[in-house]
Structure formats: C-alpha cells, structure tokens
N, C-alpha and C positions, 0 to 999 in steps of 0.2 A: 197414350200409355201403351207399353208393349203388352202382348198377350200374357207374357210371364208375370208382369206387374199386375194385371187384372186378376190372375189366378192366385198369386201370393202377394197380399196387400201389406204384409208386415215387412219393414225394411230388413234387408239381409236375411232372408228366410233360411231356415235350417231344415234339411231333409235328412232323415235317418233311415238306415238300412235294416230291414227285417230279412235276415239271411236264411231263415227256415232251418235252423239247426235242430237236432233232437233225434233220438233213435225211434224210428217208426212214425207212421203218419199221425197218430193221435198226439204223440209227444211233440212233433213239429208244430202241430196246430195249437196245442196248449201253450207252448213256449212263444209262438208268434203272438198270441193274444196277450200273454203276460207282458211281453216286450212292448207291444202297441200301447197298452195301458200305461206303462211306465213313461214312455216317450211322450205321448200326448198329454199326460198328466203334468209333465214338466214344460210344456209349451212348445214342443217341436212342431214345426209348421207343416210337415208332410212326412209320410211313411212311404218307403220304396220297398215293395214286396218283391223279393228276388230269389231265384232258385240257386243261390250260392252253394247251399248244402242239400237242396232238394231237386225236384223236377217240375215240369210245367203243371202237372196235376196238383202238386203241393202248393204251387202258387195260386191255383184256382181255389183250392179249399181254404187257403188263408184269406184270399180276397172275399170269399163268400162269408166267412166268419167276421172279418174286420169291418167290412162295409155295413154289416148289420148291427154293429155295436154302438154306433152313434157317438164315437169318441171325440169328434171334432178334428180339425186339421184335414189336409188333403191326402188322398191315397193315390199312389202311383205304382207302376209295375215295370219290372225289367226281367224279361225271360232270356237269360243268357243263351246265345247261340240259336235262338229261335224267335226272331222278330215277328214272324207271322202269328205265333201264339200270343205275343204281347198285344198286338192289335186286335186279335180275336177276343181276348179277355176284356179289352177296353170297350168292345162293342156289347159285351154281355153284362158288365158290372159298372157301377158308377165311379169309374176311374177318372181322376182329374188329370193325370199326366202319364206319359211313357218315357222311360229312359232307354236309350240304345247306346251301348258303349262306343261304337264307331259309326259315324255316318259319312265319313270321307277319309281317304288316304290309305285305307287298309287293303284295298283291292288293286290289282293291275288294271291298266286302262281298258282292256277288253271286257273285264267283268264289272267295271264301275258303272257303265251306262245302263245295263240291265238292272243292276242294283238300284240305281237312282229312279228308274221308271217304276220298279216294283214298290219302292218306298213311297213315291208320290201317290200311287194307286191306293196303297194301304192307308195313307194319311187322309185321302179323300173319303174313304169308306168309314174311317174312325177318326174324326177330326179333333182329337184331344191335344193338349199341350205336349210338345215333343222336346225332350232334353237329349242332345246328341254329343257324343265325344269325337274329338279329332286328335290324332297322335296320342291316343289314350293308352294308359298303362297296359302292358303285355300285348298290345296289338301291333302287328307288323306294319311297316310303311312300304307300300308296294306301288304307289300311284305314279312315281316318276316325276311328281310335281314338287315345287317348293313348299315349305311349311305354310307360308302365307297364302299360296293358292289353295291348298287343302283346307285351310281355315275359312277362306272366303266361300268355297264351294259348300263346306259343311254348314256354315251359317245360313246359306240359302235353303238348306234342307231341313232345318229345325227351328225351334223358337228360342232356344238358349243353348249355349255351348258349355260342356263340362270339361274342365282342364285338370289334368293330373301330371305328375312326373312319371317315373318308370315303374313304381311298385306300390302295392297296398301298404299303407302306413307311412310311406315316404312323403315328406312335406312337398306340396306342389311348388314348383319353382316360380318365384314371383316374376322373374324375367320372362318366363313363358307366358304367364297371364298378360303381361304388358305387350308381348308380341302379338298375342291373339287380339287384344284390344286395338292395337294399331292396325292390324290386318283388316279388321271389320269396321274400323272407324267408329267404334262404339255403337254399332247398329243393332247388336244383340246382347242380351245379358250373358255374363260369364259366371259360372259356378265353380268353386273349388271342389274337386272330386275325390281327393285323397289327402291324408296326412294332416288334417286340421285338428288342433288340440286347444284346450283353454289357454295354453301358454302362447301359442302363435296365432290365435284367432284374430287379434287386433291387426297384425300386419297382413294376414291373409285376406280378411274381409275388407281391409282398406282398399284393396285393388280389385275385389270381386263383388258380385252382386248377391251372393249367397253361397251356401256350401252343402255338400252331401257328406255325412259322417257315418262311419260304421265301426271299424275295429277299435277306435279310441274309446268307445263307450262300453267296451267289453272287459272282462277280467284279464288283467295283465296287459290290456290294450292290444290284444291279439284277436284276429278274426275268428280263431277257434274257440275263444272263451265265451262264457255266458255273459249276457248283458248285466252290468252292475248299475243299480239305481243311483248309487253315490256318484258314479262317473257322469251319468246324465245330469244330475243336479249341478255338479260343479261346472260342467261344460255350458249348460244353458244359463247359469248364473253369470258366467263370463260374457256370453253373447248378449244378455239383457243389459249388462253394464255398458257394453260397447254401443248398443242402440241408444241408451239413455244419454250417453255422452255426445252422440252425433248431433 
C-alpha cells in the first residue's frame, strides 16, 4: 500500500481548504475553527490549512487551535510561496501532510537542481506525507522538459500528485489526469486539485484517487465567499454515494 493509502484509508479521500479568511487575526482564527468543525462534522477526510488570505503566522495560529480540538480527520498545511515554513510547521505540530503547489516544471534548469536538493533535505528533516503539484494552476512552465518528463520527476519528489487545469474553480481536465497516470504508470496517487463539484464528482473521481476542494464549498462557489454548511453537506453526500456504489 502507498504511503498515501496508509494515511488516508477511506476510498477517494476528500481534503478541504481552510483559506484563513477574516478581518484580523482573531476573526481568521474563529472562522478557521468554525469551518474546521463544519468540514469534519460532514466527514471530510483532511483539512489543508493555507495562507490564501493570511500569512505564515496565521497558519501557525490556526494549526495550534485546530490540532488541539480533536475533531478527527487529518490535518495538512500549505504555506504558499514559503515551503520552508510549511516543513518547519510540520516539525512543530502533529501535521499529517504538506501540500506544495509545484514540485517540478516551474523552474528553469539551473534553478531546479538546487530546489530538488533543498526539498529532499527538508523532507528528510520532516518526513510527512507530501502532496505535490506539476503544471499546477497559475504556475509557470520553465523547465524546458516535456509534460511527461516533469510529471515523472515530480512523482519522484512527493507521495502523491495534485492535478489542476489553469484556474481556481475550473474543472480539472480529465485528459490531463489520464496523461499524468500514463506518465507515472500508476505509481503514485493522483488528486483532483481544482474545480470538483457534486455534479462532476463522479467523472472526476473515476479517474483520480481523491480530491482537494475549496471554493465550491463557499458562498456563490467563489474563493472569496464564506463557507456554506449546506454546500459541504451536498458535496459530501454526493461523495458518499459514489463510495457506496463502488
């Protein structure tokens, strides 16, 4: 069994984003706790604490609060533009996984080797499950390699690959997931990283091993909205139906 499968034992696990919205530190913390309770209460398998609207200090405060609540489910971290902080936090808190938006393809060749060495050293120091993106939304493609080569290199640098199309909320291209699967020979799990909804969950999860969901669970299904409990209920109901039918 893969390391991913040992961490997430439920078929087709769903990880949900805590974007740390809110005006001021205490508001961000209170909203993160409320959202964590909603998500875990509806059976989401993991929470990704991310500084989408906050900073690394907000991530740490949220981790400190959430890890002490005993809500169940796994807790992960993604510190955008600051991988070092993500690994440092994983060393200080009971973090189950780290997400990094890009582990290959986003750097020119002269910068890629130092990046790879630094990533390997950080992983050795904080050996938690790593979810990595390749050709991830909004990331440049500067490697000079083919997509398949970048995917193969990325797969060697993490425990599961996160696949997106080009933008937040945009459904992940099924053909892209298929190409990633072919490039890796099925050697690593693939997660849908954007654009999954209760309407397309069946076709998306049919080709992937799990998903990360964020904006769909919010008001108006936009990243700037507040999380809506009803959206979480409907989404997870659809996921449970898929699991039961499998």
